[in-house]
N, CA, C and O atoms as CSV, one atom per row, in Angstrom:
chain,resi,resn,atom,element,x,y,z
A,1,MET,N,N,114.622,135.862,122.928
A,1,MET,CA,C,113.558,134.954,122.543
A,1,MET,C,C,112.593,134.804,123.722
A,1,MET,O,O,113.021,134.598,124.858
A,2,THR,N,N,111.313,134.905,123.451
A,2,THR,CA,C,110.296,134.754,124.484
A,2,THR,C,C,109.880,133.303,124.574
A,2,THR,O,O,109.582,132.666,123.564
A,3,ARG,N,N,109.861,132.781,125.797
A,3,ARG,CA,C,109.460,131.395,126.020
A,3,ARG,C,C,108.001,131.379,126.416
A,3,ARG,O,O,107.613,132.048,127.374
A,4,ARG,N,N,107.197,130.638,125.710
A,4,ARG,CA,C,105.786,130.521,126.034
A,4,ARG,C,C,105.620,129.429,127.094
A,4,ARG,O,O,106.227,128.362,127.005
A,5,ILE,N,N,104.787,129.718,128.098
A,5,ILE,CA,C,104.541,128.741,129.165
A,5,ILE,C,C,103.684,127.622,128.611
A,5,ILE,O,O,102.617,127.856,128.042
A,6,SER,N,N,104.166,126.403,128.784
A,6,SER,CA,C,103.419,125.253,128.292
A,6,SER,C,C,102.187,125.014,129.155
A,6,SER,O,O,102.101,125.538,130.265
A,7,SER,N,N,101.239,124.235,128.664
A,7,SER,CA,C,99.996,123.973,129.391
A,7,SER,C,C,100.215,123.369,130.764
A,7,SER,O,O,99.585,123.838,131.712
A,8,PRO,N,N,101.079,122.340,130.946
A,8,PRO,CA,C,101.287,121.810,132.301
A,8,PRO,C,C,101.849,122.863,133.244
A,8,PRO,O,O,101.430,122.941,134.399
A,9,ASP,N,N,102.803,123.683,132.766
A,9,ASP,CA,C,103.357,124.751,133.596
A,9,ASP,C,C,102.279,125.763,133.975
A,9,ASP,O,O,102.234,126.234,135.112
A,10,ARG,N,N,101.428,126.090,133.037
A,10,ARG,CA,C,100.350,127.060,133.283
A,10,ARG,C,C,99.388,126.522,134.334
A,10,ARG,O,O,98.956,127.268,135.211
A,11,ARG,N,N,99.049,125.244,134.259
A,11,ARG,CA,C,98.130,124.663,135.244
A,11,ARG,C,C,98.749,124.698,136.642
A,11,ARG,O,O,98.057,124.998,137.615
A,12,ILE,N,N,100.032,124.397,136.749
A,12,ILE,CA,C,100.711,124.447,138.047
A,12,ILE,C,C,100.694,125.871,138.594
A,12,ILE,O,O,100.451,126.072,139.784
A,13,TRP,N,N,100.946,126.853,137.744
A,13,TRP,CA,C,100.941,128.248,138.173
A,13,TRP,C,C,99.547,128.646,138.647
A,13,TRP,O,O,99.417,129.292,139.687
A,14,ILE,N,N,98.522,128.282,137.919
A,14,ILE,CA,C,97.139,128.614,138.302
A,14,ILE,C,C,96.784,127.933,139.622
A,14,ILE,O,O,96.157,128.552,140.482
A,15,LEU,N,N,97.173,126.677,139.795
A,15,LEU,CA,C,96.928,125.981,141.047
A,15,LEU,C,C,97.651,126.669,142.195
A,15,LEU,O,O,97.055,126.864,143.254
A,16,TRP,N,N,98.918,127.043,142.020
A,16,TRP,CA,C,99.668,127.753,143.049
A,16,TRP,C,C,98.974,129.062,143.415
A,16,TRP,O,O,98.835,129.379,144.596
A,17,PHE,N,N,98.538,129.820,142.415
A,17,PHE,CA,C,97.883,131.101,142.666
A,17,PHE,C,C,96.581,130.892,143.431
A,17,PHE,O,O,96.284,131.646,144.357
A,18,TYR,N,N,95.805,129.886,143.061
A,18,TYR,CA,C,94.544,129.583,143.743
A,18,TYR,C,C,94.804,129.199,145.197
A,18,TYR,O,O,94.143,129.721,146.094
A,19,GLU,N,N,95.754,128.297,145.447
A,19,GLU,CA,C,96.049,127.859,146.812
A,19,GLU,C,C,96.566,129.024,147.662
A,19,GLU,O,O,96.246,129.124,148.847
A,20,ARG,N,N,97.352,129.884,147.061
A,20,ARG,CA,C,97.853,131.056,147.768
A,20,ARG,C,C,96.689,131.955,148.209
A,20,ARG,O,O,96.667,132.454,149.334
A,21,TRP,N,N,95.731,132.150,147.308
A,21,TRP,CA,C,94.555,132.965,147.622
A,21,TRP,C,C,93.670,132.270,148.667
A,21,TRP,O,O,93.242,132.886,149.643
A,22,ARG,N,N,93.409,130.984,148.445
A,22,ARG,CA,C,92.527,130.231,149.340
A,22,ARG,C,C,93.055,130.168,150.761
A,22,ARG,O,O,92.292,130.294,151.719
A,23,ASP,N,N,94.358,129.972,150.900
A,23,ASP,CA,C,94.970,129.786,152.212
A,23,ASP,C,C,95.564,131.079,152.785
A,23,ASP,O,O,96.236,131.047,153.816
A,24,ASP,N,N,95.318,132.218,152.117
A,24,ASP,CA,C,95.825,133.524,152.548
A,24,ASP,C,C,97.331,133.469,152.803
A,24,ASP,O,O,97.811,133.843,153.873
A,25,LEU,N,N,98.061,132.995,151.799
A,25,LEU,CA,C,99.514,132.895,151.907
A,25,LEU,C,C,100.189,134.067,151.202
A,25,LEU,O,O,99.637,134.561,150.219
A,26,PRO,N,N,101.300,134.519,151.630
A,26,PRO,CA,C,101.982,134.083,152.838
A,26,PRO,C,C,101.192,134.481,154.070
A,26,PRO,O,O,100.429,135.445,154.032
A,27,PRO,N,N,101.369,133.738,155.179
A,27,PRO,CA,C,100.591,134.067,156.377
A,27,PRO,C,C,100.980,135.435,156.929
A,27,PRO,O,O,102.145,135.827,156.853
A,28,PRO,N,N,100.022,136.156,157.478
A,28,PRO,CA,C,100.344,137.472,158.046
A,28,PRO,C,C,101.204,137.322,159.299
A,28,PRO,O,O,101.147,136.296,159.976
A,29,PRO,N,N,101.994,138.339,159.601
A,29,PRO,CA,C,102.774,138.301,160.843
A,29,PRO,C,C,101.853,138.192,162.053
A,29,PRO,O,O,100.701,138.623,161.994
A,30,SER,N,N,102.336,137.632,163.123
A,30,SER,CA,C,101.502,137.399,164.311
A,30,SER,C,C,101.103,138.701,164.997
A,30,SER,O,O,100.119,138.718,165.737
A,31,GLN,N,N,101.831,139.785,164.777
A,31,GLN,CA,C,101.538,141.036,165.454
A,31,GLN,C,C,100.682,141.985,164.601
A,31,GLN,O,O,100.880,143.199,164.641
A,32,TYR,N,N,99.736,141.437,163.834
A,32,TYR,CA,C,98.886,142.274,162.990
A,32,TYR,C,C,97.971,143.164,163.817
A,32,TYR,O,O,97.422,142.729,164.829
A,33,VAL,N,N,97.807,144.411,163.385
A,33,VAL,CA,C,96.906,145.366,164.022
A,33,VAL,C,C,96.062,145.996,162.929
A,33,VAL,O,O,96.605,146.554,161.976
A,34,ASP,N,N,94.757,145.920,163.049
A,34,ASP,CA,C,93.841,146.496,162.057
A,34,ASP,C,C,94.156,146.041,160.634
A,34,ASP,O,O,94.040,146.829,159.696
A,35,GLY,N,N,94.551,144.790,160.463
A,35,GLY,CA,C,94.818,144.258,159.136
A,35,GLY,C,C,96.193,144.552,158.592
A,35,GLY,O,O,96.511,144.135,157.479
A,36,TYR,N,N,97.033,145.269,159.354
A,36,TYR,CA,C,98.368,145.620,158.880
A,36,TYR,C,C,99.423,145.043,159.818
A,36,TYR,O,O,99.144,144.727,160.975
A,37,ALA,N,N,100.638,144.914,159.293
A,37,ALA,CA,C,101.750,144.465,160.117
A,37,ALA,C,C,101.906,145.428,161.284
A,37,ALA,O,O,101.808,146.642,161.107
A,38,GLY,N,N,102.146,144.897,162.464
A,38,GLY,CA,C,102.140,145.693,163.678
A,38,GLY,C,C,103.438,146.383,164.024
A,38,GLY,O,O,103.902,146.266,165.158
A,39,PHE,N,N,104.040,147.093,163.098
A,39,PHE,CA,C,105.191,147.875,163.460
A,39,PHE,C,C,104.909,149.338,163.083
A,39,PHE,O,O,104.109,149.600,162.185
A,40,PRO,N,N,105.556,150.280,163.759
A,40,PRO,CA,C,105.214,151.697,163.556
A,40,PRO,C,C,105.592,152.180,162.164
A,40,PRO,O,O,106.601,151.765,161.593
A,41,VAL,N,N,104.764,153.061,161.635
A,41,VAL,CA,C,105.031,153.700,160.349
A,41,VAL,C,C,105.160,155.185,160.619
A,41,VAL,O,O,104.226,155.808,161.121
A,42,ASP,N,N,106.314,155.762,160.289
A,42,ASP,CA,C,106.526,157.193,160.490
A,42,ASP,C,C,105.842,157.982,159.389
A,42,ASP,O,O,106.012,157.693,158.204
A,43,ARG,N,N,105.081,158.964,159.782
A,43,ARG,CA,C,104.424,159.846,158.824
A,43,ARG,C,C,105.396,160.994,158.526
A,43,ARG,O,O,105.877,161.653,159.448
A,44,PRO,N,N,105.684,161.232,157.244
A,44,PRO,CA,C,106.601,162.326,156.913
A,44,PRO,C,C,105.944,163.682,157.161
A,44,PRO,O,O,104.724,163.782,157.289
A,45,ASN,N,N,106.765,164.710,157.227
A,45,ASN,CA,C,106.284,166.080,157.370
A,45,ASN,C,C,105.784,166.544,155.996
A,45,ASN,O,O,106.555,167.069,155.192
A,46,VAL,N,N,104.511,166.350,155.741
A,46,VAL,CA,C,103.927,166.613,154.426
A,46,VAL,C,C,104.065,168.079,154.050
A,46,VAL,O,O,104.372,168.394,152.900
A,47,ALA,N,N,103.847,168.974,154.993
A,47,ALA,CA,C,103.960,170.413,154.690
A,47,ALA,C,C,105.372,170.762,154.235
A,47,ALA,O,O,105.556,171.538,153.297
A,48,TRP,N,N,106.387,170.173,154.918
A,48,TRP,CA,C,107.772,170.446,154.527
A,48,TRP,C,C,108.049,169.891,153.131
A,48,TRP,O,O,108.670,170.565,152.310
A,49,LEU,N,N,107.596,168.675,152.859
A,49,LEU,CA,C,107.827,168.066,151.545
A,49,LEU,C,C,107.193,168.899,150.437
A,49,LEU,O,O,107.791,169.077,149.376
A,50,ARG,N,N,105.995,169.406,150.675
A,50,ARG,CA,C,105.306,170.217,149.662
A,50,ARG,C,C,105.993,171.551,149.433
A,50,ARG,O,O,105.956,172.079,148.321
A,51,ALA,N,N,106.617,172.104,150.458
A,51,ALA,CA,C,107.278,173.413,150.336
A,51,ALA,C,C,108.745,173.295,149.906
A,51,ALA,O,O,109.333,174.280,149.460
A,52,ASN,N,N,109.332,172.127,150.032
A,52,ASN,CA,C,110.770,171.966,149.771
A,52,ASN,C,C,111.105,172.200,148.306
A,52,ASN,O,O,110.563,171.545,147.415
A,53,ARG,N,N,112.016,173.154,148.073
A,53,ARG,CA,C,112.517,173.413,146.718
A,53,ARG,C,C,114.040,173.421,146.668
A,53,ARG,O,O,114.627,173.497,145.589
A,54,THR,N,N,114.690,173.341,147.845
A,54,THR,CA,C,116.139,173.497,147.868
A,54,THR,C,C,116.902,172.349,148.494
A,54,THR,O,O,118.040,172.090,148.102
A,55,GLN,N,N,116.313,171.654,149.454
A,55,GLN,CA,C,117.029,170.606,150.167
A,55,GLN,C,C,116.882,169.257,149.457
A,55,GLN,O,O,115.759,168.842,149.172
A,56,PRO,N,N,117.990,168.560,149.165
A,56,PRO,CA,C,117.871,167.204,148.620
A,56,PRO,C,C,117.208,166.306,149.681
A,56,PRO,O,O,117.574,166.336,150.856
A,57,ALA,N,N,116.246,165.529,149.246
A,57,ALA,CA,C,115.534,164.658,150.194
A,57,ALA,C,C,115.018,163.426,149.467
A,57,ALA,O,O,114.632,163.486,148.299
A,58,VAL,N,N,115.021,162.310,150.185
A,58,VAL,CA,C,114.430,161.070,149.697
A,58,VAL,C,C,113.470,160.588,150.779
A,58,VAL,O,O,113.862,160.415,151.933
A,59,THR,N,N,112.215,160.373,150.402
A,59,THR,CA,C,111.198,159.920,151.350
A,59,THR,C,C,110.670,158.582,150.874
A,59,THR,O,O,110.131,158.476,149.772
A,60,TRP,N,N,110.824,157.559,151.705
A,60,TRP,CA,C,110.296,156.232,151.378
A,60,TRP,C,C,108.810,156.211,151.683
A,60,TRP,O,O,108.397,156.504,152.805
A,61,ILE,N,N,108.005,155.867,150.688
A,61,ILE,CA,C,106.554,155.836,150.857
A,61,ILE,C,C,106.074,154.406,151.047
A,61,ILE,O,O,105.061,154.185,151.711
A,62,GLY,N,N,106.764,153.445,150.490
A,62,GLY,CA,C,106.410,152.048,150.653
A,62,GLY,C,C,106.853,151.231,149.469
A,62,GLY,O,O,106.864,151.717,148.338
A,63,HIS,N,N,107.219,149.989,149.722
A,63,HIS,CA,C,107.719,149.056,148.708
A,63,HIS,C,C,108.814,149.749,147.910
A,63,HIS,O,O,109.868,150.046,148.473
A,64,ALA,N,N,108.613,150.018,146.638
A,64,ALA,CA,C,109.619,150.689,145.825
A,64,ALA,C,C,109.231,152.133,145.534
A,64,ALA,O,O,109.846,152.771,144.679
A,65,THR,N,N,108.229,152.659,146.223
A,65,THR,CA,C,107.778,154.028,145.994
A,65,THR,C,C,108.598,154.991,146.835
A,65,THR,O,O,108.604,154.935,148.064
A,66,LEU,N,N,109.290,155.875,146.130
A,66,LEU,CA,C,110.113,156.904,146.770
A,66,LEU,C,C,109.739,158.255,146.188
A,66,LEU,O,O,109.422,158.366,145.004
A,67,LEU,N,N,109.778,159.279,147.026
A,67,LEU,CA,C,109.712,160.657,146.574
A,67,LEU,C,C,111.126,161.198,146.664
A,67,LEU,O,O,111.674,161.339,147.758
A,68,VAL,N,N,111.718,161.501,145.519
A,68,VAL,CA,C,113.078,162.025,145.465
A,68,VAL,C,C,112.988,163.496,145.093
A,68,VAL,O,O,112.435,163.849,144.051
A,69,GLN,N,N,113.539,164.360,145.956
A,69,GLN,CA,C,113.536,165.798,145.731
A,69,GLN,C,C,114.981,166.251,145.581
A,69,GLN,O,O,115.787,166.125,146.503
A,70,LEU,N,N,115.296,166.786,144.391
A,70,LEU,CA,C,116.670,167.171,144.104
A,70,LEU,C,C,116.658,168.339,143.135
A,70,LEU,O,O,116.066,168.252,142.059
A,71,GLY,N,N,117.307,169.427,143.508
A,71,GLY,CA,C,117.398,170.593,142.637
A,71,GLY,C,C,116.053,171.189,142.259
A,71,GLY,O,O,115.891,171.703,141.152
A,72,GLY,N,N,115.093,171.127,143.162
A,72,GLY,CA,C,113.773,171.682,142.886
A,72,GLY,C,C,112.878,170.794,142.044
A,72,GLY,O,O,111.770,171.193,141.687
A,73,ILE,N,N,113.345,169.591,141.722
A,73,ILE,CA,C,112.575,168.632,140.921
A,73,ILE,C,C,112.063,167.537,141.845
A,73,ILE,O,O,112.792,167.045,142.706
A,74,ASN,N,N,110.796,167.159,141.655
A,74,ASN,CA,C,110.187,166.072,142.431
A,74,ASN,C,C,110.006,164.858,141.536
A,74,ASN,O,O,109.299,164.914,140.530
A,75,VAL,N,N,110.653,163.754,141.915
A,75,VAL,CA,C,110.575,162.510,141.159
A,75,VAL,C,C,109.887,161.463,142.033
A,75,VAL,O,O,110.245,161.292,143.199
A,76,LEU,N,N,108.913,160.773,141.479
A,76,LEU,CA,C,108.221,159.698,142.187
A,76,LEU,C,C,108.567,158.385,141.500
A,76,LEU,O,O,108.338,158.227,140.301
A,77,THR,N,N,109.120,157.442,142.262
A,77,THR,CA,C,109.492,156.149,141.681
A,77,THR,C,C,108.417,155.108,141.987
A,77,THR,O,O,107.885,155.057,143.096
A,78,ASP,N,N,108.114,154.306,141.019
A,78,ASP,CA,C,107.221,153.155,141.168
A,78,ASP,C,C,106.003,153.431,142.049
A,78,ASP,O,O,105.835,152.795,143.089
A,79,PRO,N,N,105.155,154.374,141.640
A,79,PRO,CA,C,104.021,154.733,142.495
A,79,PRO,C,C,103.073,153.553,142.713
A,79,PRO,O,O,102.601,152.925,141.765
A,80,HIS,N,N,102.814,153.277,143.973
A,80,HIS,CA,C,101.874,152.213,144.340
A,80,HIS,C,C,101.084,152.728,145.551
A,80,HIS,O,O,101.577,152.708,146.678
A,81,PHE,N,N,99.855,153.187,145.302
A,81,PHE,CA,C,99.049,153.775,146.362
A,81,PHE,C,C,97.748,153.018,146.580
A,81,PHE,O,O,96.917,153.456,147.375
A,82,SER,N,N,97.548,151.903,145.905
A,82,SER,CA,C,96.310,151.147,146.060
A,82,SER,C,C,96.449,150.099,147.171
A,82,SER,O,O,97.544,149.871,147.685
A,83,GLU,N,N,95.347,149.478,147.528
A,83,GLU,CA,C,95.346,148.469,148.594
A,83,GLU,C,C,95.852,147.112,148.132
A,83,GLU,O,O,96.236,146.284,148.959
A,84,ARG,N,N,95.860,146.870,146.824
A,84,ARG,CA,C,96.304,145.585,146.298
A,84,ARG,C,C,97.312,145.793,145.167
A,84,ARG,O,O,97.261,146.789,144.445
A,85,THR,N,N,98.219,144.840,145.031
A,85,THR,CA,C,99.209,144.906,143.947
A,85,THR,C,C,98.742,144.035,142.794
A,85,THR,O,O,99.298,142.971,142.525
A,86,PHE,N,N,97.707,144.517,142.122
A,86,PHE,CA,C,97.171,143.766,141.004
A,86,PHE,C,C,96.416,144.726,140.097
A,86,PHE,O,O,96.096,145.846,140.497
A,87,ALA,N,N,96.136,144.293,138.892
A,87,ALA,CA,C,95.459,145.156,137.903
A,87,ALA,C,C,94.048,145.520,138.323
A,87,ALA,O,O,93.547,146.581,137.951
A,88,VAL,N,N,93.397,144.654,139.097
A,88,VAL,CA,C,92.055,144.939,139.617
A,88,VAL,C,C,92.106,144.863,141.139
A,88,VAL,O,O,92.856,144.063,141.698
A,89,GLN,N,N,91.320,145.685,141.803
A,89,GLN,CA,C,91.418,145.790,143.257
A,89,GLN,C,C,90.643,144.729,144.033
A,89,GLN,O,O,90.656,144.750,145.264
A,90,TRP,N,N,89.983,143.820,143.365
A,90,TRP,CA,C,89.308,142.724,144.072
A,90,TRP,C,C,90.160,141.458,144.070
A,90,TRP,O,O,89.744,140.438,144.619
A,91,ALA,N,N,91.333,141.506,143.468
A,91,ALA,CA,C,92.220,140.342,143.400
A,91,ALA,C,C,93.641,140.774,143.767
A,91,ALA,O,O,93.935,141.964,143.872
A,92,GLY,N,N,94.485,139.815,143.953
A,92,GLY,CA,C,95.887,140.105,144.251
A,92,GLY,C,C,96.125,140.306,145.731
A,92,GLY,O,O,95.180,140.464,146.504
A,93,PRO,N,N,97.405,140.299,146.134
A,93,PRO,CA,C,97.724,140.428,147.557
A,93,PRO,C,C,97.418,141.819,148.094
A,93,PRO,O,O,97.611,142.825,147.411
A,94,LYS,N,N,96.935,141.855,149.336
A,94,LYS,CA,C,96.636,143.122,149.994
A,94,LYS,C,C,97.903,143.747,150.557
A,94,LYS,O,O,98.879,143.062,150.862
A,95,ARG,N,N,97.859,145.055,150.685
A,95,ARG,CA,C,98.940,145.808,151.304
A,95,ARG,C,C,99.121,145.331,152.741
A,95,ARG,O,O,98.136,145.174,153.463
A,96,ARG,N,N,100.361,145.097,153.170
A,96,ARG,CA,C,100.639,144.607,154.517
A,96,ARG,C,C,101.049,145.736,155.467
A,96,ARG,O,O,101.049,145.557,156.685
A,97,VAL,N,N,101.393,146.881,154.913
A,97,VAL,CA,C,101.825,148.031,155.717
A,97,VAL,C,C,101.038,149.251,155.230
A,97,VAL,O,O,100.954,149.475,154.023
A,98,PRO,N,N,100.465,150.040,156.133
A,98,PRO,CA,C,99.702,151.210,155.691
A,98,PRO,C,C,100.609,152.256,155.056
A,98,PRO,O,O,101.793,152.344,155.381
A,99,LEU,N,N,100.051,153.037,154.159
A,99,LEU,CA,C,100.803,154.124,153.537
A,99,LEU,C,C,101.098,155.217,154.565
A,99,LEU,O,O,100.235,155.524,155.388
A,100,PRO,N,N,102.280,155.805,154.541
A,100,PRO,CA,C,102.575,156.906,155.454
A,100,PRO,C,C,101.950,158.221,155.000
A,100,PRO,O,O,101.786,159.144,155.798
A,101,MET,N,N,101.601,158.305,153.715
A,101,MET,CA,C,100.938,159.502,153.169
A,101,MET,C,C,100.108,159.091,151.956
A,101,MET,O,O,100.355,158.055,151.339
A,102,GLN,N,N,99.141,159.905,151.633
A,102,GLN,CA,C,98.254,159.605,150.517
A,102,GLN,C,C,98.740,160.297,149.243
A,102,GLN,O,O,99.524,161.243,149.308
A,103,LEU,N,N,98.287,159.838,148.120
A,103,LEU,CA,C,98.648,160.402,146.826
A,103,LEU,C,C,98.321,161.899,146.770
A,103,LEU,O,O,99.089,162.689,146.221
A,104,SER,N,N,97.188,162.273,147.339
A,104,SER,CA,C,96.765,163.676,147.307
A,104,SER,C,C,97.671,164.591,148.128
A,104,SER,O,O,97.624,165.809,147.957
A,105,GLU,N,N,98.489,164.032,149.010
A,105,GLU,CA,C,99.375,164.823,149.860
A,105,GLU,C,C,100.739,165.090,149.232
A,105,GLU,O,O,101.525,165.874,149.765
A,106,LEU,N,N,101.023,164.447,148.107
A,106,LEU,CA,C,102.313,164.632,147.460
A,106,LEU,C,C,102.456,166.040,146.907
A,106,LEU,O,O,101.459,166.666,146.547
A,107,PRO,N,N,103.689,166.551,146.832
A,107,PRO,CA,C,103.894,167.817,146.140
A,107,PRO,C,C,103.720,167.600,144.633
A,107,PRO,O,O,103.548,166.469,144.179
A,108,HIS,N,N,103.765,168.684,143.870
A,108,HIS,CA,C,103.718,168.556,142.405
A,108,HIS,C,C,104.822,167.601,141.959
A,108,HIS,O,O,105.976,167.754,142.360
A,109,ILE,N,N,104.474,166.624,141.138
A,109,ILE,CA,C,105.448,165.639,140.653
A,109,ILE,C,C,105.880,166.030,139.240
A,109,ILE,O,O,105.050,166.202,138.348
A,110,ASP,N,N,107.192,166.167,139.055
A,110,ASP,CA,C,107.750,166.536,137.761
A,110,ASP,C,C,108.040,165.335,136.879
A,110,ASP,O,O,107.978,165.425,135.653
A,111,LEU,N,N,108.357,164.210,137.509
A,111,LEU,CA,C,108.758,163.024,136.755
A,111,LEU,C,C,108.345,161.767,137.524
A,111,LEU,O,O,108.506,161.694,138.742
A,112,VAL,N,N,107.816,160.787,136.804
A,112,VAL,CA,C,107.499,159.494,137.400
A,112,VAL,C,C,108.413,158.459,136.752
A,112,VAL,O,O,108.463,158.349,135.527
A,113,LEU,N,N,109.128,157.709,137.568
A,113,LEU,CA,C,110.052,156.684,137.112
A,113,LEU,C,C,109.485,155.317,137.484
A,113,LEU,O,O,109.218,155.044,138.654
A,114,ILE,N,N,109.306,154.469,136.485
A,114,ILE,CA,C,108.761,153.137,136.734
A,114,ILE,C,C,109.841,152.106,136.391
A,114,ILE,O,O,110.284,152.014,135.246
A,115,SER,N,N,110.259,151.330,137.404
A,115,SER,CA,C,111.291,150.331,137.184
A,115,SER,C,C,110.702,148.930,137.034
A,115,SER,O,O,111.331,148.050,136.446
A,116,HIS,N,N,109.487,148.722,137.567
A,116,HIS,CA,C,108.845,147.416,137.465
A,116,HIS,C,C,107.358,147.587,137.753
A,116,HIS,O,O,106.924,148.638,138.224
A,117,ASN,N,N,106.588,146.551,137.466
A,117,ASN,CA,C,105.153,146.607,137.779
A,117,ASN,C,C,104.756,145.352,138.519
A,117,ASN,O,O,105.592,144.484,138.771
A,118,HIS,N,N,103.483,145.245,138.871
A,118,HIS,CA,C,102.978,144.118,139.653
A,118,HIS,C,C,101.916,143.324,138.901
A,118,HIS,O,O,101.119,142.623,139.524
A,119,TYR,N,N,101.891,143.420,137.606
A,119,TYR,CA,C,100.839,142.729,136.853
A,119,TYR,C,C,101.438,141.554,136.101
A,119,TYR,O,O,100.721,140.837,135.403
């Protein structure tokens, strides 16, 4: 059974969302560099990933996005390559960690697995 959000609950949610946006919450870590969290991000060996057809490999791209290579098949889980986790790019929270690789650098993808969304 689906529960519909009542009007008072909806107003509280909208107020929370507005205050979160207005006050830039959650606050960024103190070690921010160029708008991103200040810890190192390892860049994968893109050429190896594109050529790999035999070695099992899992490459973490960010959040829940993984490139899984197994038996010559490339599976991408929960692809998220935009700057914001929202349906439109002018709203929603900004990415806190830069991507280690771009969408265009991925090898041919055979299967996309989506376990959840951000909308």
